[in-house]
Residue frames as qw, qx, qy, qz and C-alpha x, y, z in Angstrom:
[[0.016, -0.640, 0.402, -0.655, 87.52, 24.47, -87.86],
 [0.748, -0.355, -0.555, 0.085, 87.99, 22.75, -84.62],
 [0.257, -0.809, 0.269, -0.455, 88.39, 24.12, -81.11],
 [0.802, -0.061, -0.505, 0.313, 90.93, 22.51, -78.79],
 [0.128, -0.762, 0.219, -0.596, 90.88, 24.30, -75.54],
 [0.863, -0.306, -0.390, 0.099, 91.88, 21.50, -73.22],
 [0.606, 0.055, -0.311, 0.730, 95.16, 23.02, -72.12],
 [0.069, -0.406, 0.048, -0.910, 93.64, 26.46, -71.60],
 [0.679, -0.502, -0.268, -0.463, 90.77, 24.99, -69.61],
 [0.821, -0.232, -0.409, 0.324, 93.20, 22.98, -67.40],
 [0.378, 0.191, -0.244, 0.872, 95.31, 26.09, -66.74],
 [0.301, -0.417, 0.003, -0.858, 92.07, 28.01, -65.74],
 [0.203, -0.056, 0.818, -0.535, 91.04, 25.18, -63.38],
 [0.692, 0.208, 0.028, -0.690, 88.06, 24.28, -65.53],
 [0.714, 0.024, 0.700, -0.025, 86.81, 20.81, -66.54],
 [0.212, -0.083, 0.705, 0.672, 87.25, 19.84, -70.14],
 [0.489, 0.242, -0.085, -0.834, 84.51, 21.12, -72.55],
 [0.637, 0.221, 0.726, -0.136, 81.86, 18.64, -73.55],
 [0.337, 0.210, 0.668, 0.629, 81.33, 18.02, -77.26],
 [0.030, 0.819, 0.562, 0.107, 78.19, 20.10, -76.98],
 [0.262, -0.859, -0.035, 0.438, 80.05, 23.04, -75.41],
 [0.421, -0.234, 0.545, 0.686, 82.73, 22.73, -78.15],
 [0.255, 0.509, 0.665, 0.483, 79.97, 23.01, -80.81],
 [0.094, -0.926, -0.357, 0.083, 78.40, 26.04, -79.02],
 [0.360, -0.683, 0.202, 0.603, 81.82, 27.78, -78.81],
 [0.354, 0.042, 0.645, 0.676, 82.50, 27.11, -82.59],
 [0.149, 0.695, 0.652, 0.264, 79.13, 28.38, -83.49],
 [0.216, -0.907, -0.177, 0.315, 79.61, 31.60, -81.50],
 [0.410, -0.470, 0.390, 0.677, 83.07, 32.17, -82.90],
 [0.304, 0.211, 0.708, 0.601, 81.89, 31.57, -86.57],
 [0.064, 0.822, 0.562, 0.069, 78.68, 33.65, -86.19],
 [0.231, -0.864, 0.001, 0.447, 80.61, 36.69, -84.99],
 [0.372, -0.325, 0.558, 0.666, 83.27, 36.19, -87.67],
 [0.297, 0.427, 0.746, 0.416, 80.69, 35.68, -90.44],
 [0.017, 0.896, 0.405, -0.180, 78.88, 38.84, -89.47],
 [0.246, -0.766, 0.246, 0.540, 82.11, 40.82, -89.91],
 [0.386, -0.135, 0.720, 0.560, 83.27, 39.05, -93.01],
 [0.346, 0.624, 0.687, 0.139, 80.01, 39.71, -94.76],
 [0.078, 0.976, 0.100, -0.178, 80.92, 43.38, -94.81],
 [0.438, -0.553, 0.473, 0.527, 84.37, 42.88, -95.91],
 [0.643, 0.739, 0.041, -0.196, 85.33, 43.84, -99.40],
 [0.342, 0.751, -0.559, 0.074, 89.11, 43.23, -99.41],
 [0.801, 0.034, -0.543, 0.249, 91.47, 40.44, -98.42],
 [0.220, 0.294, -0.479, 0.797, 92.91, 42.84, -95.76],
 [0.509, -0.302, 0.139, -0.794, 89.40, 43.35, -94.27],
 [0.892, -0.132, -0.386, -0.194, 88.88, 39.61, -94.07],
 [0.628, 0.144, -0.543, 0.539, 92.16, 39.15, -92.19],
 [0.097, -0.330, 0.346, -0.873, 91.27, 42.06, -89.92],
 [0.732, -0.302, -0.103, -0.602, 87.96, 40.43, -89.05],
 [0.864, -0.004, -0.490, 0.118, 89.74, 37.25, -88.30],
 [0.397, 0.207, -0.505, 0.738, 92.19, 38.99, -85.95],
 [0.277, -0.301, 0.217, -0.886, 89.42, 41.03, -84.14],
 [0.775, -0.204, 0.012, -0.598, 86.83, 38.28, -83.73],
 [0.961, -0.037, -0.273, 0.021, 88.92, 35.20, -83.36],
 [0.629, 0.314, -0.426, 0.569, 92.64, 35.93, -82.53],
 [0.046, -0.440, 0.396, -0.805, 92.10, 38.51, -79.82],
 [0.691, -0.342, 0.152, -0.619, 89.45, 36.36, -78.06],
 [0.979, -0.107, 0.139, -0.103, 90.70, 32.79, -78.47],
 [0.341, -0.599, 0.672, 0.272, 93.98, 31.01, -78.35],
 [0.838, 0.490, 0.147, -0.188, 94.35, 29.71, -81.87],
 [0.381, -0.446, 0.615, 0.527, 96.91, 28.29, -84.19],
 [0.574, 0.633, -0.119, -0.506, 96.96, 28.26, -88.03],
 [0.695, 0.053, 0.634, 0.335, 97.47, 25.73, -90.73],
 [0.301, 0.779, -0.188, -0.517, 98.80, 27.53, -93.89],
 [0.907, 0.417, 0.054, 0.010, 99.89, 26.22, -97.19],
 [0.721, 0.418, -0.194, 0.518, 103.42, 27.51, -96.96],
 [0.535, -0.395, -0.279, 0.693, 105.96, 29.16, -94.75],
 [0.183, 0.143, 0.194, 0.953, 105.61, 32.23, -96.87],
 [0.347, -0.596, -0.456, -0.562, 101.81, 32.53, -96.42],
 [0.614, -0.616, -0.425, 0.250, 102.33, 32.16, -92.62],
 [0.445, -0.168, -0.057, 0.878, 104.99, 34.87, -92.64],
 [0.054, -0.363, -0.328, -0.870, 102.61, 37.18, -94.53],
 [0.516, -0.642, -0.506, -0.257, 99.87, 36.45, -92.06],
 [0.633, -0.461, -0.323, 0.532, 102.21, 37.05, -89.12],
 [0.300, 0.049, 0.059, 0.951, 103.35, 40.36, -90.51],
 [0.254, -0.508, -0.404, -0.717, 99.80, 41.53, -90.94],
 [0.644, -0.583, -0.494, 0.021, 98.93, 40.44, -87.54],
 [0.560, -0.293, -0.238, 0.737, 101.85, 42.17, -85.98],
 [0.129, 0.218, 0.153, 0.955, 101.20, 45.44, -87.77],
 [0.414, -0.555, -0.459, -0.557, 97.54, 45.44, -86.93],
 [0.724, -0.599, -0.343, -0.020, 98.23, 44.72, -83.20],
 [0.139, -0.909, 0.308, -0.243, 101.26, 46.89, -82.30],
 [0.787, -0.443, 0.411, 0.124, 103.78, 44.12, -82.11],
 [0.312, 0.719, -0.571, -0.244, 106.73, 42.74, -84.03],
 [0.979, 0.073, -0.189, 0.007, 108.05, 39.36, -85.13],
 [0.449, -0.756, 0.476, 0.027, 110.80, 38.56, -82.78],
 [0.180, -0.343, 0.885, 0.259, 111.65, 35.28, -84.52],
 [0.860, 0.255, 0.092, -0.432, 110.18, 32.99, -87.07],
 [0.081, -0.477, 0.864, 0.135, 111.59, 29.56, -87.78],
 [0.817, 0.083, -0.400, -0.407, 110.74, 26.27, -89.35],
 [0.630, -0.466, 0.582, -0.216, 110.86, 23.30, -86.96],
 [0.117, -0.287, 0.924, 0.224, 112.21, 19.88, -87.76],
 [0.374, 0.344, 0.849, -0.145, 108.58, 18.64, -88.13],
 [0.194, 0.439, 0.611, 0.629, 107.77, 21.01, -90.94],
 [0.134, -0.866, -0.471, 0.097, 105.84, 23.54, -88.72],
 [0.284, 0.504, -0.068, 0.813, 106.65, 27.26, -88.88],
 [0.465, -0.648, -0.487, 0.355, 106.70, 28.97, -85.46],
 [0.155, 0.677, 0.027, 0.718, 106.49, 32.74, -84.95],
 [0.443, -0.489, -0.486, 0.573, 107.29, 34.59, -81.74],
 [0.070, 0.727, 0.258, 0.632, 105.64, 37.98, -81.57],
 [0.405, -0.348, -0.452, 0.715, 106.27, 40.68, -78.98],
 [0.014, 0.922, 0.387, 0.005, 104.34, 43.72, -78.16],
 [0.391, 0.588, -0.083, 0.704, 106.03, 47.07, -78.96]]
């Protein structure tokens, strides 16, 4: 996992994170996530932990193995967070992009 917060930091008027800061951010993210996942007994609870401890706190994007797995993940995220998939499409570069809107 890698954190790329350059654009977010620029928008917030912050200087780019140093490599040490990036390592600290990653360690904090993974520590919180690992604590929650260790209590998870189902796939759904692992996804829920990811949503609560990573998605809701950090701007992230996902690399999945297929458009179908990304759609499944997007549906779960939308259901758990009171939003819906406005559009999902495959770009010319092979990426799948989803636009989610709050209900």
